[in-house]
PDBQT receptor file of N, H, CA, C and O in Angstrom, charges set to zero:
ATOM      1  N   MET A   1       9.130 -14.302 -14.535  1.00  0.00    +0.000 N 
ATOM      2  CA  MET A   1       7.989 -13.829 -13.955  1.00  0.00    +0.000 C 
ATOM      3  C   MET A   1       6.243 -14.340 -13.822  1.00  0.00    +0.000 C 
ATOM      4  O   MET A   1       5.503 -15.072 -14.478  1.00  0.00    +0.000 OA
ATOM      5  N   GLY A   2       6.081 -13.273 -12.269  1.00  0.00    +0.000 N 
ATOM      6  H   GLY A   2       6.683 -12.679 -11.736  1.00  0.00    +0.000 HD
ATOM      7  CA  GLY A   2       4.433 -14.197 -11.962  1.00  0.00    +0.000 C 
ATOM      8  C   GLY A   2       3.419 -13.907 -13.344  1.00  0.00    +0.000 C 
ATOM      9  O   GLY A   2       3.881 -13.057 -14.105  1.00  0.00    +0.000 OA
ATOM     10  N   LEU A   3       2.555 -14.304 -13.611  1.00  0.00    +0.000 N 
ATOM     11  H   LEU A   3       2.180 -14.995 -12.993  1.00  0.00    +0.000 HD
ATOM     12  CA  LEU A   3       1.431 -14.007 -14.124  1.00  0.00    +0.000 C 
ATOM     13  C   LEU A   3       0.424 -12.425 -13.309  1.00  0.00    +0.000 C 
ATOM     14  O   LEU A   3       0.083 -11.854 -12.273  1.00  0.00    +0.000 OA
ATOM     15  N   ILE A   4       0.387 -12.442 -14.891  1.00  0.00    +0.000 N 
ATOM     16  H   ILE A   4       0.664 -12.906 -15.732  1.00  0.00    +0.000 HD
ATOM     17  CA  ILE A   4      -0.351 -10.522 -14.650  1.00  0.00    +0.000 C 
ATOM     18  C   ILE A   4      -1.604 -10.726 -15.672  1.00  0.00    +0.000 C 
ATOM     19  O   ILE A   4      -1.742 -11.123 -16.829  1.00  0.00    +0.000 OA
ATOM     20  N   GLU A   5      -2.935  -9.959 -14.017  1.00  0.00    +0.000 N 
ATOM     21  H   GLU A   5      -2.823  -9.636 -13.077  1.00  0.00    +0.000 HD
ATOM     22  CA  GLU A   5      -3.890 -10.620 -14.275  1.00  0.00    +0.000 C 
ATOM     23  C   GLU A   5      -4.040  -9.168 -14.550  1.00  0.00    +0.000 C 
ATOM     24  O   GLU A   5      -3.278  -8.385 -13.984  1.00  0.00    +0.000 OA
ATOM     25  N   GLU A   6      -5.005  -8.711 -15.415  1.00  0.00    +0.000 N 
ATOM     26  H   GLU A   6      -5.624  -9.348 -15.875  1.00  0.00    +0.000 HD
ATOM     27  CA  GLU A   6      -6.174  -7.340 -16.104  1.00  0.00    +0.000 C 
ATOM     28  C   GLU A   6      -6.975  -7.344 -15.790  1.00  0.00    +0.000 C 
ATOM     29  O   GLU A   6      -7.548  -8.212 -15.131  1.00  0.00    +0.000 OA
ATOM     30  N   LYS A   7      -7.486  -5.899 -16.317  1.00  0.00    +0.000 N 
ATOM     31  H   LYS A   7      -7.020  -5.194 -16.852  1.00  0.00    +0.000 HD
ATOM     32  CA  LYS A   7      -9.019  -5.635 -16.772  1.00  0.00    +0.000 C 
ATOM     33  C   LYS A   7      -8.385  -4.290 -16.459  1.00  0.00    +0.000 C 
ATOM     34  O   LYS A   7      -7.429  -3.715 -15.939  1.00  0.00    +0.000 OA
ATOM     35  N   TYR A   8      -9.810  -4.129 -17.269  1.00  0.00    +0.000 N 
ATOM     36  H   TYR A   8     -10.587  -4.596 -17.691  1.00  0.00    +0.000 HD
ATOM     37  CA  TYR A   8     -10.315  -2.732 -18.100  1.00  0.00    +0.000 C 
ATOM     38  C   TYR A   8     -11.969  -2.052 -17.324  1.00  0.00    +0.000 C 
ATOM     39  O   TYR A   8     -12.859  -2.374 -16.537  1.00  0.00    +0.000 OA
ATOM     40  N   GLN A   9     -11.880  -1.825 -17.507  1.00  0.00    +0.000 N 
ATOM     41  H   GLN A   9     -11.156  -1.563 -18.145  1.00  0.00    +0.000 HD
ATOM     42  CA  GLN A   9     -13.358  -0.549 -17.000  1.00  0.00    +0.000 C 
ATOM     43  C   GLN A   9     -13.188   0.672 -16.469  1.00  0.00    +0.000 C 
ATOM     44  O   GLN A   9     -12.241   1.023 -15.765  1.00  0.00    +0.000 OA
ATOM     45  N   ARG A  10     -14.613   1.674 -16.992  1.00  0.00    +0.000 N 
ATOM     46  H   ARG A  10     -15.383   1.388 -17.564  1.00  0.00    +0.000 HD
ATOM     47  CA  ARG A  10     -15.262   2.903 -16.854  1.00  0.00    +0.000 C 
ATOM     48  C   ARG A  10     -14.450   2.920 -15.697  1.00  0.00    +0.000 C 
ATOM     49  O   ARG A  10     -14.450   1.896 -15.013  1.00  0.00    +0.000 OA
ATOM     50  N   ILE A  11     -13.543   4.182 -15.233  1.00  0.00    +0.000 N 
ATOM     51  H   ILE A  11     -13.543   5.013 -15.789  1.00  0.00    +0.000 HD
ATOM     52  CA  ILE A  11     -13.670   4.849 -13.252  1.00  0.00    +0.000 C 
ATOM     53  C   ILE A  11     -14.919   4.483 -12.987  1.00  0.00    +0.000 C 
ATOM     54  O   ILE A  11     -15.471   3.579 -12.360  1.00  0.00    +0.000 OA
ATOM     55  N   THR A  12     -15.309   5.643 -13.780  1.00  0.00    +0.000 N 
ATOM     56  H   THR A  12     -14.861   6.377 -14.289  1.00  0.00    +0.000 HD
ATOM     57  CA  THR A  12     -17.104   5.502 -13.218  1.00  0.00    +0.000 C 
ATOM     58  C   THR A  12     -17.949   4.287 -12.544  1.00  0.00    +0.000 C 
ATOM     59  O   THR A  12     -18.682   4.204 -11.558  1.00  0.00    +0.000 OA
ATOM     60  N   ASP A  13     -17.497   3.383 -13.544  1.00  0.00    +0.000 N 
ATOM     61  H   ASP A  13     -16.902   3.450 -14.345  1.00  0.00    +0.000 HD
ATOM     62  CA  ASP A  13     -18.400   1.786 -13.013  1.00  0.00    +0.000 C 
ATOM     63  C   ASP A  13     -18.838   2.036 -10.831  1.00  0.00    +0.000 C 
ATOM     64  O   ASP A  13     -19.815   2.121 -10.087  1.00  0.00    +0.000 OA
ATOM     65  N   GLY A  14     -17.032   2.047 -10.752  1.00  0.00    +0.000 N 
ATOM     66  H   GLY A  14     -16.238   1.978 -11.356  1.00  0.00    +0.000 HD
ATOM     67  CA  GLY A  14     -17.158   1.802  -9.868  1.00  0.00    +0.000 C 
ATOM     68  C   GLY A  14     -16.882   0.313  -9.009  1.00  0.00    +0.000 C 
ATOM     69  O   GLY A  14     -16.603   0.111  -7.827  1.00  0.00    +0.000 OA
ATOM     70  N   SER A  15     -17.027  -0.323  -9.804  1.00  0.00    +0.000 N 
ATOM     71  H   SER A  15     -17.254  -0.159 -10.764  1.00  0.00    +0.000 HD
ATOM     72  CA  SER A  15     -16.490  -1.827  -9.539  1.00  0.00    +0.000 C 
ATOM     73  C   SER A  15     -15.474  -2.500  -9.012  1.00  0.00    +0.000 C 
ATOM     74  O   SER A  15     -14.609  -2.785  -9.840  1.00  0.00    +0.000 OA
ATOM     75  N   ARG A  16     -15.185  -3.012  -7.443  1.00  0.00    +0.000 N 
ATOM     76  H   ARG A  16     -15.888  -2.781  -6.770  1.00  0.00    +0.000 HD
ATOM     77  CA  ARG A  16     -13.599  -3.031  -6.906  1.00  0.00    +0.000 C 
ATOM     78  C   ARG A  16     -13.117  -4.065  -6.379  1.00  0.00    +0.000 C 
ATOM     79  O   ARG A  16     -12.078  -4.307  -5.766  1.00  0.00    +0.000 OA
ATOM     80  N   SER A  17     -14.652  -5.078  -6.926  1.00  0.00    +0.000 N 
ATOM     81  H   SER A  17     -15.497  -4.881  -7.424  1.00  0.00    +0.000 HD
ATOM     82  CA  SER A  17     -14.260  -7.158  -6.837  1.00  0.00    +0.000 C 
ATOM     83  C   SER A  17     -13.487  -7.188  -7.365  1.00  0.00    +0.000 C 
ATOM     84  O   SER A  17     -12.655  -7.791  -6.686  1.00  0.00    +0.000 OA
ATOM     85  N   PHE A  18     -12.923  -6.825  -8.594  1.00  0.00    +0.000 N 
ATOM     86  H   PHE A  18     -13.598  -6.335  -9.145  1.00  0.00    +0.000 HD
ATOM     87  CA  PHE A  18     -11.569  -7.516  -9.351  1.00  0.00    +0.000 C 
ATOM     88  C   PHE A  18     -10.121  -6.844  -7.950  1.00  0.00    +0.000 C 
ATOM     89  O   PHE A  18      -9.195  -7.339  -7.308  1.00  0.00    +0.000 OA
ATOM     90  N   ASP A  19     -10.666  -5.718  -8.098  1.00  0.00    +0.000 N 
ATOM     91  H   ASP A  19     -11.418  -5.316  -8.619  1.00  0.00    +0.000 HD
ATOM     92  CA  ASP A  19      -9.215  -5.441  -7.033  1.00  0.00    +0.000 C 
ATOM     93  C   ASP A  19      -9.225  -6.021  -5.511  1.00  0.00    +0.000 C 
ATOM     94  O   ASP A  19      -8.289  -6.392  -4.804  1.00  0.00    +0.000 OA
ATOM     95  N   ILE A  20     -11.019  -5.946  -5.198  1.00  0.00    +0.000 N 
ATOM     96  H   ILE A  20     -11.780  -5.644  -5.773  1.00  0.00    +0.000 HD
ATOM     97  CA  ILE A  20     -10.221  -6.863  -4.300  1.00  0.00    +0.000 C 
ATOM     98  C   ILE A  20      -9.967  -8.033  -3.501  1.00  0.00    +0.000 C 
ATOM     99  O   ILE A  20      -9.411  -8.333  -2.444  1.00  0.00    +0.000 OA
ATOM    100  N   ARG A  21     -10.967  -8.874  -4.979  1.00  0.00    +0.000 N 
ATOM    101  H   ARG A  21     -11.419  -8.630  -5.837  1.00  0.00    +0.000 HD
ATOM    102  CA  ARG A  21      -9.897 -10.240  -5.438  1.00  0.00    +0.000 C 
ATOM    103  C   ARG A  21      -8.223 -10.913  -5.415  1.00  0.00    +0.000 C 
ATOM    104  O   ARG A  21      -7.643 -11.951  -5.097  1.00  0.00    +0.000 OA
ATOM    105  N   PHE A  22      -7.981  -9.795  -5.879  1.00  0.00    +0.000 N 
ATOM    106  H   PHE A  22      -8.452  -8.952  -6.137  1.00  0.00    +0.000 HD
ATOM    107  CA  PHE A  22      -7.071  -9.981  -6.611  1.00  0.00    +0.000 C 
ATOM    108  C   PHE A  22      -6.412  -9.823  -5.198  1.00  0.00    +0.000 C 
ATOM    109  O   PHE A  22      -6.167 -10.897  -4.648  1.00  0.00    +0.000 OA
ATOM    110  N   TRP A  23      -5.977  -8.345  -4.296  1.00  0.00    +0.000 N 
ATOM    111  H   TRP A  23      -6.176  -7.473  -4.743  1.00  0.00    +0.000 HD
ATOM    112  CA  TRP A  23      -4.992  -8.027  -3.403  1.00  0.00    +0.000 C 
ATOM    113  C   TRP A  23      -5.358  -9.427  -2.561  1.00  0.00    +0.000 C 
ATOM    114  O   TRP A  23      -4.398 -10.190  -2.455  1.00  0.00    +0.000 OA
ATOM    115  N   GLN A  24      -6.889  -9.971  -1.809  1.00  0.00    +0.000 N 
ATOM    116  H   GLN A  24      -7.669  -9.351  -1.895  1.00  0.00    +0.000 HD
ATOM    117  CA  GLN A  24      -6.969 -11.067  -1.174  1.00  0.00    +0.000 C 
ATOM    118  C   GLN A  24      -5.924 -12.283  -1.690  1.00  0.00    +0.000 C 
ATOM    119  O   GLN A  24      -5.464 -13.165  -0.965  1.00  0.00    +0.000 OA
ATOM    120  N   SER A  25      -5.708 -12.132  -2.897  1.00  0.00    +0.000 N 
ATOM    121  H   SER A  25      -6.082 -11.415  -3.486  1.00  0.00    +0.000 HD
ATOM    122  CA  SER A  25      -4.689 -13.654  -3.451  1.00  0.00    +0.000 C 
ATOM    123  C   SER A  25      -3.465 -13.580  -3.170  1.00  0.00    +0.000 C 
ATOM    124  O   SER A  25      -2.754 -14.573  -3.013  1.00  0.00    +0.000 OA
ATOM    125  N   GLN A  26      -3.016 -12.218  -3.060  1.00  0.00    +0.000 N 
ATOM    126  H   GLN A  26      -3.594 -11.411  -3.187  1.00  0.00    +0.000 HD
ATOM    127  CA  GLN A  26      -2.016 -11.245  -2.514  1.00  0.00    +0.000 C 
ATOM    128  C   GLN A  26      -1.216 -12.006  -1.682  1.00  0.00    +0.000 C 
ATOM    129  O   GLN A  26      -0.275 -12.734  -2.000  1.00  0.00    +0.000 OA
ATOM    130  N   GLY A  27      -1.810 -11.703  -0.262  1.00  0.00    +0.000 N 
ATOM    131  H   GLY A  27      -2.574 -11.112  -0.004  1.00  0.00    +0.000 HD
ATOM    132  CA  GLY A  27      -1.410 -12.063   0.877  1.00  0.00    +0.000 C 
ATOM    133  C   GLY A  27      -0.900 -11.353   1.395  1.00  0.00    +0.000 C 
ATOM    134  O   GLY A  27      -0.187 -10.550   0.793  1.00  0.00    +0.000 OA
ATOM    135  N   ASP A  28      -1.122 -11.317   3.584  1.00  0.00    +0.000 N 
ATOM    136  H   ASP A  28      -1.702 -11.970   4.073  1.00  0.00    +0.000 HD
ATOM    137  CA  ASP A  28      -0.716  -9.990   3.925  1.00  0.00    +0.000 C 
ATOM    138  C   ASP A  28       0.541  -9.568   3.588  1.00  0.00    +0.000 C 
ATOM    139  O   ASP A  28       0.758  -8.358   3.649  1.00  0.00    +0.000 OA
ATOM    140  N   ARG A  29       2.081 -10.870   2.985  1.00  0.00    +0.000 N 
ATOM    141  H   ARG A  29       1.905 -11.854   2.935  1.00  0.00    +0.000 HD
ATOM    142  CA  ARG A  29       3.258  -9.626   2.998  1.00  0.00    +0.000 C 
ATOM    143  C   ARG A  29       3.492  -9.585   1.828  1.00  0.00    +0.000 C 
ATOM    144  O   ARG A  29       4.517 -10.046   1.326  1.00  0.00    +0.000 OA
ATOM    145  N   ALA A  30       2.994  -9.280   1.489  1.00  0.00    +0.000 N 
ATOM    146  H   ALA A  30       2.161  -8.905   1.896  1.00  0.00    +0.000 HD
ATOM    147  CA  ALA A  30       2.784  -8.683  -0.459  1.00  0.00    +0.000 C 
ATOM    148  C   ALA A  30       1.866  -7.282  -0.471  1.00  0.00    +0.000 C 
ATOM    149  O   ALA A  30       2.412  -6.238  -0.827  1.00  0.00    +0.000 OA
ATOM    150  N   ILE A  31       0.615  -7.286  -0.118  1.00  0.00    +0.000 N 
ATOM    151  H   ILE A  31       0.172  -8.135   0.171  1.00  0.00    +0.000 HD
ATOM    152  CA  ILE A  31      -0.087  -6.304   0.774  1.00  0.00    +0.000 C 
ATOM    153  C   ILE A  31       0.301  -4.596   1.307  1.00  0.00    +0.000 C 
ATOM    154  O   ILE A  31       0.038  -3.411   1.101  1.00  0.00    +0.000 OA
ATOM    155  N   PHE A  32       1.256  -5.691   2.267  1.00  0.00    +0.000 N 
ATOM    156  H   PHE A  32       1.470  -6.653   2.435  1.00  0.00    +0.000 HD
ATOM    157  CA  PHE A  32       3.007  -4.645   3.535  1.00  0.00    +0.000 C 
ATOM    158  C   PHE A  32       2.891  -3.986   2.440  1.00  0.00    +0.000 C 
ATOM    159  O   PHE A  32       2.297  -3.022   1.956  1.00  0.00    +0.000 OA
ATOM    160  N   GLU A  33       4.134  -5.328   2.024  1.00  0.00    +0.000 N 
ATOM    161  H   GLU A  33       4.617  -6.111   2.416  1.00  0.00    +0.000 HD
ATOM    162  CA  GLU A  33       5.258  -5.012   0.918  1.00  0.00    +0.000 C 
ATOM    163  C   GLU A  33       4.677  -3.257   0.107  1.00  0.00    +0.000 C 
ATOM    164  O   GLU A  33       5.239  -2.298   0.635  1.00  0.00    +0.000 OA
ATOM    165  N   ALA A  34       3.562  -2.858  -1.162  1.00  0.00    +0.000 N 
ATOM    166  H   ALA A  34       3.105  -3.637  -1.591  1.00  0.00    +0.000 HD
ATOM    167  CA  ALA A  34       3.319  -2.552  -2.157  1.00  0.00    +0.000 C 
ATOM    168  C   ALA A  34       2.169  -1.110  -0.875  1.00  0.00    +0.000 C 
ATOM    169  O   ALA A  34       1.769  -0.065  -1.390  1.00  0.00    +0.000 OA
ATOM    170  N   VAL A  35       2.008  -1.284  -0.033  1.00  0.00    +0.000 N 
ATOM    171  H   VAL A  35       2.333  -2.133   0.385  1.00  0.00    +0.000 HD
ATOM    172  CA  VAL A  35       2.136   0.039   0.503  1.00  0.00    +0.000 C 
ATOM    173  C   VAL A  35       2.770   0.554   1.314  1.00  0.00    +0.000 C 
ATOM    174  O   VAL A  35       2.256   1.626   1.634  1.00  0.00    +0.000 OA
ATOM    175  N   THR A  36       4.373   0.166   2.256  1.00  0.00    +0.000 N 
ATOM    176  H   THR A  36       4.790  -0.705   1.996  1.00  0.00    +0.000 HD
ATOM    177  CA  THR A  36       5.481   0.473   1.700  1.00  0.00    +0.000 C 
ATOM    178  C   THR A  36       5.534   0.439   0.426  1.00  0.00    +0.000 C 
ATOM    179  O   THR A  36       4.453  -0.011   0.045  1.00  0.00    +0.000 OA
ATOM    180  N   GLU A  37       6.096   0.632  -0.312  1.00  0.00    +0.000 N 
ATOM    181  H   GLU A  37       6.974   0.997  -0.002  1.00  0.00    +0.000 HD
ATOM    182  CA  GLU A  37       7.020   1.766  -1.303  1.00  0.00    +0.000 C 
ATOM    183  C   GLU A  37       5.404   2.617  -1.826  1.00  0.00    +0.000 C 
ATOM    184  O   GLU A  37       5.766   3.440  -2.667  1.00  0.00    +0.000 OA
ATOM    185  N   MET A  38       4.367   2.687  -1.713  1.00  0.00    +0.000 N 
ATOM    186  H   MET A  38       4.073   2.019  -1.029  1.00  0.00    +0.000 HD
ATOM    187  CA  MET A  38       3.245   3.548  -2.536  1.00  0.00    +0.000 C 
ATOM    188  C   MET A  38       4.344   4.155  -1.669  1.00  0.00    +0.000 C 
ATOM    189  O   MET A  38       5.381   4.568  -2.187  1.00  0.00    +0.000 OA
ATOM    190  N   LEU A  39       4.029   4.241   0.238  1.00  0.00    +0.000 N 
ATOM    191  H   LEU A  39       3.186   3.906   0.658  1.00  0.00    +0.000 HD
ATOM    192  CA  LEU A  39       4.760   5.067   1.400  1.00  0.00    +0.000 C 
ATOM    193  C   LEU A  39       5.385   5.469   1.280  1.00  0.00    +0.000 C 
ATOM    194  O   LEU A  39       5.164   6.587   1.747  1.00  0.00    +0.000 OA
ATOM    195  N   HIS A  40       7.234   5.391   0.497  1.00  0.00    +0.000 N 
ATOM    196  H   HIS A  40       7.413   4.483   0.118  1.00  0.00    +0.000 HD
ATOM    197  CA  HIS A  40       7.668   6.029  -0.284  1.00  0.00    +0.000 C 
ATOM    198  C   HIS A  40       8.023   6.782  -1.263  1.00  0.00    +0.000 C 
ATOM    199  O   HIS A  40       8.960   7.571  -1.139  1.00  0.00    +0.000 OA
ATOM    200  N   ASP A  41       7.466   6.681  -2.169  1.00  0.00    +0.000 N 
ATOM    201  H   ASP A  41       6.705   6.040  -2.270  1.00  0.00    +0.000 HD
ATOM    202  CA  ASP A  41       6.872   8.063  -2.507  1.00  0.00    +0.000 C 
ATOM    203  C   ASP A  41       6.563   8.428  -3.026  1.00  0.00    +0.000 C 
ATOM    204  O   ASP A  41       6.902   8.876  -4.121  1.00  0.00    +0.000 OA
ATOM    205  N   TYR A  42       4.506   8.375  -1.614  1.00  0.00    +0.000 N 
ATOM    206  H   TYR A  42       4.231   8.011  -0.724  1.00  0.00    +0.000 HD
ATOM    207  CA  TYR A  42       4.843   9.702  -1.240  1.00  0.00    +0.000 C 
ATOM    208  C   TYR A  42       6.059  10.446  -0.712  1.00  0.00    +0.000 C 
ATOM    209  O   TYR A  42       6.479  11.495  -1.201  1.00  0.00    +0.000 OA
ATOM    210  N   PHE A  43       6.619   9.774   0.390  1.00  0.00    +0.000 N 
ATOM    211  H   PHE A  43       6.278   8.921   0.787  1.00  0.00    +0.000 HD
ATOM    212  CA  PHE A  43       6.928  11.024   1.122  1.00  0.00    +0.000 C 
ATOM    213  C   PHE A  43       8.719  11.424  -0.259  1.00  0.00    +0.000 C 
ATOM    214  O   PHE A  43       9.455  12.400  -0.117  1.00  0.00    +0.000 OA
ATOM    215  N   PHE A  44       8.833  10.699  -1.004  1.00  0.00    +0.000 N 
ATOM    216  H   PHE A  44       8.235   9.906  -1.119  1.00  0.00    +0.000 HD
ATOM    217  CA  PHE A  44       9.473  10.782  -1.702  1.00  0.00    +0.000 C 
ATOM    218  C   PHE A  44       9.445  12.328  -2.615  1.00  0.00    +0.000 C 
ATOM    219  O   PHE A  44      10.316  13.150  -2.900  1.00  0.00    +0.000 OA
ATOM    220  N   ILE A  45       8.093  12.229  -2.863  1.00  0.00    +0.000 N 
ATOM    221  H   ILE A  45       7.386  11.561  -2.631  1.00  0.00    +0.000 HD
ATOM    222  CA  ILE A  45       7.273  13.350  -3.120  1.00  0.00    +0.000 C 
ATOM    223  C   ILE A  45       7.480  14.535  -3.250  1.00  0.00    +0.000 C 
ATOM    224  O   ILE A  45       8.277  15.361  -3.693  1.00  0.00    +0.000 OA
ATOM    225  N   ARG A  46       6.577  14.408  -2.761  1.00  0.00    +0.000 N 
ATOM    226  H   ARG A  46       5.930  13.736  -2.401  1.00  0.00    +0.000 HD
ATOM    227  CA  ARG A  46       6.861  15.250  -1.554  1.00  0.00    +0.000 C 
ATOM    228  C   ARG A  46       8.028  16.528  -0.165  1.00  0.00    +0.000 C 
ATOM    229  O   ARG A  46       7.951  17.544   0.526  1.00  0.00    +0.000 OA
ATOM    230  N   GLY A  47       8.937  15.427  -0.575  1.00  0.00    +0.000 N 
ATOM    231  H   GLY A  47       9.000  14.602  -1.136  1.00  0.00    +0.000 HD
ATOM    232  CA  GLY A  47      10.557  15.853  -0.498  1.00  0.00    +0.000 C 
ATOM    233  C   GLY A  47      10.526  15.689   0.625  1.00  0.00    +0.000 C 
ATOM    234  O   GLY A  47      11.274  16.465   1.218  1.00  0.00    +0.000 OA
ATOM    235  N   LYS A  48       9.818  14.795   1.450  1.00  0.00    +0.000 N 
ATOM    236  H   LYS A  48       9.211  14.164   0.968  1.00  0.00    +0.000 HD
ATOM    237  CA  LYS A  48      10.161  14.693   2.535  1.00  0.00    +0.000 C 
ATOM    238  C   LYS A  48      10.904  13.627   3.476  1.00  0.00    +0.000 C 
ATOM    239  O   LYS A  48      11.720  13.587   2.555  1.00  0.00    +0.000 OA
ATOM    240  N   ASN A  49      11.117  13.245   3.877  1.00  0.00    +0.000 N 
ATOM    241  H   ASN A  49      10.454  13.277   4.624  1.00  0.00    +0.000 HD
ATOM    242  CA  ASN A  49      12.856  12.128   4.623  1.00  0.00    +0.000 C 
ATOM    243  C   ASN A  49      11.749  10.870   4.468  1.00  0.00    +0.000 C 
ATOM    244  O   ASN A  49      10.829  10.385   5.125  1.00  0.00    +0.000 OA
ATOM    245  N   VAL A  50      12.325  10.684   3.368  1.00  0.00    +0.000 N 
ATOM    246  H   VAL A  50      13.073  11.078   2.834  1.00  0.00    +0.000 HD
ATOM    247  CA  VAL A  50      11.323   8.814   2.836  1.00  0.00    +0.000 C 
ATOM    248  C   VAL A  50      11.356   7.875   3.743  1.00  0.00    +0.000 C 
ATOM    249  O   VAL A  50      10.419   7.103   3.947  1.00  0.00    +0.000 OA
ATOM    250  N   ASP A  51      13.183   7.866   4.778  1.00  0.00    +0.000 N 
ATOM    251  H   ASP A  51      13.944   8.493   4.612  1.00  0.00    +0.000 HD
ATOM    252  CA  ASP A  51      13.848   7.409   5.906  1.00  0.00    +0.000 C 
ATOM    253  C   ASP A  51      12.183   7.258   6.878  1.00  0.00    +0.000 C 
ATOM    254  O   ASP A  51      11.484   6.298   7.202  1.00  0.00    +0.000 OA
ATOM    255  N   GLU A  52      12.112   8.366   7.024  1.00  0.00    +0.000 N 
ATOM    256  H   GLU A  52      12.680   9.146   6.761  1.00  0.00    +0.000 HD
ATOM    257  CA  GLU A  52      11.279   7.370   8.861  1.00  0.00    +0.000 C 
ATOM    258  C   GLU A  52       9.539   8.214   8.705  1.00  0.00    +0.000 C 
ATOM    259  O   GLU A  52       8.832   9.149   9.083  1.00  0.00    +0.000 OA
ATOM    260  N   SER A  53       9.643   6.804   7.702  1.00  0.00    +0.000 N 
ATOM    261  H   SER A  53      10.217   6.045   7.396  1.00  0.00    +0.000 HD
ATOM    262  CA  SER A  53       7.792   7.143   7.506  1.00  0.00    +0.000 C 
ATOM    263  C   SER A  53       7.581   7.140   9.077  1.00  0.00    +0.000 C 
ATOM    264  O   SER A  53       8.457   7.240   9.937  1.00  0.00    +0.000 OA
ATOM    265  N   ARG A  54       5.711   6.950   9.314  1.00  0.00    +0.000 N 
ATOM    266  H   ARG A  54       5.000   6.868   8.616  1.00  0.00    +0.000 HD
ATOM    267  CA  ARG A  54       5.232   6.704  10.396  1.00  0.00    +0.000 C 
ATOM    268  C   ARG A  54       4.794   5.295  10.700  1.00  0.00    +0.000 C 
ATOM    269  O   ARG A  54       3.968   5.096  11.590  1.00  0.00    +0.000 OA
ATOM    270  N   LEU A  55       5.419   4.107   9.853  1.00  0.00    +0.000 N 
ATOM    271  H   LEU A  55       6.090   4.269   9.130  1.00  0.00    +0.000 HD
ATOM    272  CA  LEU A  55       5.097   2.942  10.192  1.00  0.00    +0.000 C 
ATOM    273  C   LEU A  55       6.246   2.564  11.387  1.00  0.00    +0.000 C 
ATOM    274  O   LEU A  55       5.985   1.948  12.420  1.00  0.00    +0.000 OA
ATOM    275  N   GLN A  56       7.624   3.099  10.982  1.00  0.00    +0.000 N 
ATOM    276  H   GLN A  56       7.836   3.599  10.143  1.00  0.00    +0.000 HD
ATOM    277  CA  GLN A  56       8.908   2.623  10.733  1.00  0.00    +0.000 C 
ATOM    278  C   GLN A  56       9.507   3.342  12.148  1.00  0.00    +0.000 C 
ATOM    279  O   GLN A  56      10.585   3.099  12.690  1.00  0.00    +0.000 OA
ATOM    280  N   ARG A  57       8.774   4.017  12.446  1.00  0.00    +0.000 N 
ATOM    281  H   ARG A  57       7.898   4.214  12.005  1.00  0.00    +0.000 HD
ATOM    282  CA  ARG A  57       9.406   5.068  13.798  1.00  0.00    +0.000 C 
ATOM    283  C   ARG A  57       9.485   4.532  14.509  1.00  0.00    +0.000 C 
ATOM    284  O   ARG A  57       8.703   3.582  14.533  1.00  0.00    +0.000 OA
ATOM    285  N   THR A  58      10.536   4.686  15.745  1.00  0.00    +0.000 N 
ATOM    286  H   THR A  58      11.171   5.458  15.725  1.00  0.00    +0.000 HD
ATOM    287  CA  THR A  58      10.083   3.689  16.917  1.00  0.00    +0.000 C 
ATOM    288  C   THR A  58       9.570   5.127  18.262  1.00  0.00    +0.000 C 
ATOM    289  O   THR A  58       9.750   6.313  18.538  1.00  0.00    +0.000 OA
ATOM    290  N   ILE A  59       8.669   3.560  18.814  1.00  0.00    +0.000 N 
ATOM    291  H   ILE A  59       8.523   2.597  18.590  1.00  0.00    +0.000 HD
ATOM    292  CA  ILE A  59       8.130   4.247  20.331  1.00  0.00    +0.000 C 
ATOM    293  C   ILE A  59       8.252   5.545  20.944  1.00  0.00    +0.000 C 
ATOM    294  O   ILE A  59       8.807   5.269  22.007  1.00  0.00    +0.000 OA
ATOM    295  N   GLU A  60       8.112   6.516  20.930  1.00  0.00    +0.000 N 
ATOM    296  H   GLU A  60       7.661   6.740  20.066  1.00  0.00    +0.000 HD
ATOM    297  CA  GLU A  60       8.520   7.442  21.994  1.00  0.00    +0.000 C 
ATOM    298  C   GLU A  60       7.479   7.559  23.322  1.00  0.00    +0.000 C 
ATOM    299  O   GLU A  60       7.921   8.057  24.357  1.00  0.00    +0.000 OA
ATOM    300  N   SER A  61       6.542   7.240  23.279  1.00  0.00    +0.000 N 
ATOM    301  H   SER A  61       6.183   6.835  22.438  1.00  0.00    +0.000 HD
ATOM    302  CA  SER A  61       6.042   7.430  24.853  1.00  0.00    +0.000 C 
ATOM    303  C   SER A  61       4.638   6.208  24.534  1.00  0.00    +0.000 C 
ATOM    304  O   SER A  61       4.140   5.965  23.434  1.00  0.00    +0.000 OA
ATOM    305  N   PHE A  62       4.329   5.714  25.621  1.00  0.00    +0.000 N 
ATOM    306  H   PHE A  62       4.734   5.911  26.514  1.00  0.00    +0.000 HD
ATOM    307  CA  PHE A  62       3.357   4.059  25.036  1.00  0.00    +0.000 C 
ATOM    308  C   PHE A  62       2.708   4.587  26.856  1.00  0.00    +0.000 C 
ATOM    309  O   PHE A  62       3.265   4.480  27.948  1.00  0.00    +0.000 OA
ATOM    310  N   ARG A  63       1.275   5.176  26.458  1.00  0.00    +0.000 N 
ATOM    311  H   ARG A  63       0.822   5.263  25.570  1.00  0.00    +0.000 HD
ATOM    312  CA  ARG A  63       0.142   5.640  27.504  1.00  0.00    +0.000 C 
ATOM    313  C   ARG A  63      -1.126   4.573  27.643  1.00  0.00    +0.000 C 
ATOM    314  O   ARG A  63      -0.998   3.718  26.767  1.00  0.00    +0.000 OA
ATOM    315  N   LYS A  64      -2.000   4.403  28.246  1.00  0.00    +0.000 N 
ATOM    316  H   LYS A  64      -2.103   5.098  28.957  1.00  0.00    +0.000 HD
ATOM    317  CA  LYS A  64      -2.709   3.180  28.655  1.00  0.00    +0.000 C 
ATOM    318  C   LYS A  64      -4.596   5.224  27.954  1.00  0.00    +0.000 C 
ATOM    319  O   LYS A  64      -4.548   6.373  28.393  1.00  0.00    +0.000 OA
ATOM    320  N   ALA A  65      -5.272   4.877  27.326  1.00  0.00    +0.000 N 
ATOM    321  H   ALA A  65      -5.311   3.943  26.969  1.00  0.00    +0.000 HD
ATOM    322  CA  ALA A  65      -6.160   5.986  26.636  1.00  0.00    +0.000 C 
ATOM    323  C   ALA A  65      -6.701   6.092  28.460  1.00  0.00    +0.000 C 
ATOM    324  O   ALA A  65      -7.558   6.906  28.804  1.00  0.00    +0.000 OA
TER     325      ALA A  65
């Protein structure tokens, strides 16, 4: 098990420095995996197809704007 970091504060304080520092220390792969997990949870809660998120769809058409 890895190191656990916690910070307790009021929600209304609005200081996000801990969150920013934490996620920057995790690296790109961990951030992407966390986003993917949150998207799966969102689709599952909404009753949508979890396997068909927008980040995993096949490109059907591509054109220059």
